[in-house]
ROTORVO-235722 format. One line per field, with one value per residue: residue number from 1; residue in three letters; x, y, z of N, C-alpha, C, O in turn. Coordinates in nm, 2 decimals. Layout:
N
i: NUM,...
aa: ALA,...
n_c1: X,...
n_c2: Y,...
n_c3: Z,...
ca_c1: X,...
ca_c2: Y,...
ca_c3: Z,...
c_c1: X,...
c_c2: Y,...
c_c3: Z,...
o_c1: X,...
o_c2: Y,...
o_c3: Z,...
END
This chain:
72
i: 1,2,3,4,5,6,7,8,9,10,11,12,13,14,15,16,17,18,19,20,21,22,23,24,25,26,27,28,29,30,31,32,33,34,35,36,37,38,39,40,41,42,43,44,45,46,47,48,49,50,51,52,53,54,55,56,57,58,59,60,61,62,63,64,65,66,67,68,69,70,71,72
aa: MET,ARG,GLU,LEU,THR,LEU,GLU,GLU,GLN,ASP,LYS,VAL,VAL,GLY,GLY,SER,LEU,MET,ALA,ASP,ALA,ALA,ALA,GLU,GLY,ALA,ALA,VAL,GLY,THR,MET,VAL,GLY,ALA,ILE,ALA,ARG,ASN,THR,VAL,ARG,GLY,ALA,VAL,THR,GLY,GLY,ALA,TRP,GLY,ALA,VAL,GLY,GLY,ALA,ALA,PHE,GLY,ALA,VAL,TYR,SER,VAL,SER,SER,TYR,ILE,TYR,ASP,ARG,ALA,SER
n_c1: -2.41,-2.64,-2.70,-2.83,-3.18,-3.30,-3.49,-3.42,-3.16,-3.25,-3.33,-3.12,-2.90,-2.88,-2.92,-3.09,-3.28,-3.35,-3.16,-2.94,-2.95,-2.99,-2.72,-2.57,-2.68,-2.60,-2.32,-2.28,-2.41,-2.25,-2.03,-2.10,-2.21,-1.96,-1.83,-2.00,-2.04,-1.79,-1.72,-1.68,-1.93,-2.11,-2.06,-2.16,-2.42,-2.51,-2.46,-2.65,-2.89,-2.87,-2.87,-3.14,-3.28,-3.19,-3.29,-3.57,-3.60,-3.53,-3.72,-3.96,-3.91,-3.88,-4.17,-4.31,-4.24,-4.28,-4.57,-4.58,-4.49,-4.68,-4.91,-4.86
n_c2: -5.55,-5.34,-5.01,-4.91,-4.83,-4.52,-4.60,-4.87,-4.84,-4.72,-4.96,-5.12,-5.00,-4.95,-4.85,-4.58,-4.27,-4.20,-4.31,-4.23,-3.95,-3.97,-4.07,-3.85,-3.62,-3.74,-3.73,-3.45,-3.35,-3.48,-3.32,-3.07,-3.10,-3.16,-2.94,-2.73,-2.83,-2.92,-3.17,-3.52,-3.62,-3.43,-3.46,-3.71,-3.69,-3.49,-3.63,-3.83,-3.68,-3.55,-3.78,-3.87,-3.61,-3.63,-3.85,-3.83,-3.61,-3.75,-3.92,-3.79,-3.63,-3.81,-3.95,-3.72,-3.66,-3.90,-3.87,-3.63,-3.71,-3.91,-3.76,-3.58
n_c3: -1.87,-1.72,-1.58,-1.25,-1.20,-1.04,-0.83,-0.81,-0.69,-0.46,-0.33,-0.28,-0.18,0.09,0.44,0.61,0.55,0.81,0.98,0.90,0.95,1.25,1.30,1.20,1.37,1.63,1.62,1.57,1.83,2.00,1.98,2.04,2.31,2.43,2.40,2.52,2.79,2.85,2.94,2.97,3.04,2.94,2.67,2.59,2.68,2.51,2.26,2.29,2.30,2.05,1.87,1.91,1.83,1.55,1.47,1.48,1.32,1.07,1.06,1.04,0.80,0.61,0.62,0.55,0.29,0.16,0.17,0.03,-0.22,-0.32,-0.32,-0.53
ca_c1: -2.47,-2.69,-2.70,-2.95,-3.25,-3.31,-3.58,-3.33,-3.07,-3.28,-3.37,-2.99,-2.80,-2.89,-2.94,-3.21,-3.26,-3.35,-3.03,-2.83,-2.98,-2.95,-2.59,-2.52,-2.71,-2.51,-2.20,-2.31,-2.46,-2.14,-1.93,-2.18,-2.22,-1.83,-1.78,-2.06,-2.02,-1.65,-1.68,-1.72,-2.07,-2.18,-2.05,-2.24,-2.56,-2.53,-2.45,-2.77,-3.00,-2.84,-2.91,-3.27,-3.33,-3.16,-3.40,-3.70,-3.59,-3.52,-3.85,-4.06,-3.90,-3.91,-4.29,-4.35,-4.16,-4.36,-4.70,-4.58,-4.48,-4.80,-5.02,-4.83
ca_c2: -5.51,-5.20,-4.94,-4.90,-4.70,-4.47,-4.69,-4.99,-4.80,-4.70,-5.08,-5.19,-4.90,-4.97,-4.73,-4.51,-4.14,-4.19,-4.38,-4.13,-3.85,-4.00,-4.05,-3.69,-3.57,-3.79,-3.65,-3.29,-3.34,-3.51,-3.19,-2.93,-3.14,-3.15,-2.79,-2.65,-2.87,-2.94,-3.27,-3.63,-3.67,-3.35,-3.51,-3.82,-3.65,-3.41,-3.72,-3.90,-3.60,-3.53,-3.90,-3.85,-3.52,-3.66,-3.98,-3.76,-3.52,-3.83,-3.99,-3.68,-3.61,-3.95,-3.95,-3.62,-3.69,-4.00,-3.85,-3.55,-3.79,-3.99,-3.66,-3.51
ca_c3: -1.75,-1.70,-1.47,-1.17,-1.18,-0.89,-0.76,-0.77,-0.62,-0.31,-0.25,-0.24,-0.11,0.24,0.53,0.57,0.59,0.96,1.04,0.86,1.04,1.38,1.31,1.21,1.50,1.74,1.60,1.62,1.96,2.08,1.97,2.10,2.45,2.50,2.43,2.62,2.92,2.89,3.03,2.89,3.04,2.84,2.53,2.60,2.70,2.39,2.16,2.30,2.24,1.90,1.80,1.93,1.73,1.42,1.42,1.47,1.20,0.97,1.04,0.99,0.68,0.52,0.59,0.48,0.16,0.11,0.15,-0.12,-0.35,-0.35,-0.35,-0.66
c_c1: -2.52,-2.68,-2.83,-3.04,-3.26,-3.40,-3.50,-3.24,-3.12,-3.30,-3.23,-2.88,-2.78,-2.89,-3.06,-3.19,-3.26,-3.22,-2.93,-2.84,-2.93,-2.79,-2.51,-2.56,-2.65,-2.38,-2.20,-2.33,-2.34,-2.03,-1.96,-2.16,-2.07,-1.80,-1.87,-2.05,-1.86,-1.62,-1.72,-1.89,-2.16,-2.17,-2.15,-2.39,-2.59,-2.54,-2.61,-2.90,-2.98,-2.89,-3.07,-3.32,-3.30,-3.27,-3.52,-3.71,-3.62,-3.64,-3.95,-4.03,-3.92,-4.08,-4.35,-4.32,-4.26,-4.51,-4.70,-4.56,-4.61,-4.91,-4.99,-4.81
c_c2: -5.38,-5.13,-4.93,-4.81,-4.65,-4.55,-4.80,-4.95,-4.78,-4.85,-5.14,-5.12,-4.94,-4.86,-4.65,-4.35,-4.11,-4.23,-4.28,-4.02,-3.85,-4.00,-3.93,-3.64,-3.60,-3.72,-3.51,-3.27,-3.37,-3.37,-3.08,-2.97,-3.10,-3.04,-2.73,-2.70,-2.88,-3.05,-3.40,-3.66,-3.57,-3.39,-3.63,-3.79,-3.57,-3.51,-3.81,-3.80,-3.56,-3.65,-3.89,-3.77,-3.57,-3.77,-3.92,-3.69,-3.61,-3.89,-3.88,-3.65,-3.69,-3.96,-3.85,-3.63,-3.80,-3.94,-3.70,-3.62,-3.84,-3.87,-3.59,-3.60
c_c3: -1.74,-1.58,-1.40,-1.20,-1.04,-0.79,-0.71,-0.68,-0.45,-0.24,-0.21,-0.19,0.03,0.34,0.51,0.60,0.74,1.04,1.00,0.94,1.18,1.40,1.31,1.32,1.62,1.73,1.64,1.77,2.08,2.08,2.06,2.26,2.50,2.50,2.53,2.75,2.98,2.97,2.92,2.91,2.97,2.71,2.51,2.59,2.56,2.27,2.16,2.24,2.10,1.81,1.79,1.82,1.59,1.37,1.41,1.35,1.08,0.94,0.98,0.83,0.58,0.52,0.53,0.32,0.09,0.07,0.03,-0.23,-0.40,-0.37,-0.47,-0.76
o_c1: -2.43,-2.65,-2.94,-2.99,-3.24,-3.37,-3.49,-3.22,-3.06,-3.28,-3.23,-2.77,-2.67,-2.84,-3.12,-3.10,-3.18,-3.19,-2.85,-2.74,-2.86,-2.74,-2.42,-2.47,-2.65,-2.34,-2.14,-2.27,-2.34,-1.96,-1.88,-2.11,-2.06,-1.75,-1.82,-2.06,-1.82,-1.52,-1.78,-1.95,-2.27,-2.26,-2.21,-2.46,-2.69,-2.61,-2.67,-2.99,-3.09,-2.94,-3.13,-3.40,-3.40,-3.31,-3.59,-3.82,-3.71,-3.68,-4.00,-4.13,-3.96,-4.13,-4.43,-4.41,-4.32,-4.57,-4.80,-4.61,-4.65,-4.99,-5.08,-4.78
o_c2: -5.29,-5.20,-4.95,-4.70,-4.72,-4.56,-4.83,-5.03,-4.80,-4.86,-5.22,-5.17,-4.96,-4.75,-4.65,-4.32,-4.02,-4.18,-4.24,-3.98,-3.76,-3.94,-3.90,-3.60,-3.52,-3.65,-3.46,-3.18,-3.33,-3.34,-3.02,-2.89,-3.02,-3.00,-2.68,-2.61,-2.87,-3.06,-3.38,-3.70,-3.60,-3.37,-3.64,-3.85,-3.59,-3.48,-3.84,-3.84,-3.54,-3.64,-3.91,-3.82,-3.56,-3.77,-3.97,-3.69,-3.58,-3.91,-3.91,-3.65,-3.65,-3.98,-3.88,-3.59,-3.79,-3.96,-3.68,-3.58,-3.82,-3.90,-3.53,-3.56
o_c3: -1.76,-1.48,-1.47,-1.22,-0.94,-0.67,-0.59,-0.58,-0.35,-0.12,-0.11,-0.16,0.08,0.29,0.40,0.67,0.79,1.15,1.08,1.00,1.23,1.49,1.39,1.39,1.71,1.82,1.73,1.83,2.19,2.18,2.13,2.34,2.59,2.61,2.62,2.84,3.09,3.04,2.82,2.82,2.94,2.63,2.40,2.52,2.50,2.17,2.06,2.17,2.03,1.70,1.69,1.73,1.51,1.26,1.31,1.28,1.01,0.82,0.87,0.74,0.47,0.41,0.44,0.24,-0.02,-0.04,-0.04,-0.33,-0.51,-0.45,-0.53,-0.88
END
């Protein structure tokens, strides 16, 4: 049995950068929202905004990385 190449790993590992960034953003947003507002509503709102921001970052990073890889 051989080791997988990097391209093969990307195909089978699962998850995407966008999903990972959204999850991390949601976690950070939840903590920041809870600390800033000191309420559950602040935590939920912060988590939602964090997830949106993280997903946007992941999407832009993925697209720009793809463009950079193809251009070089």
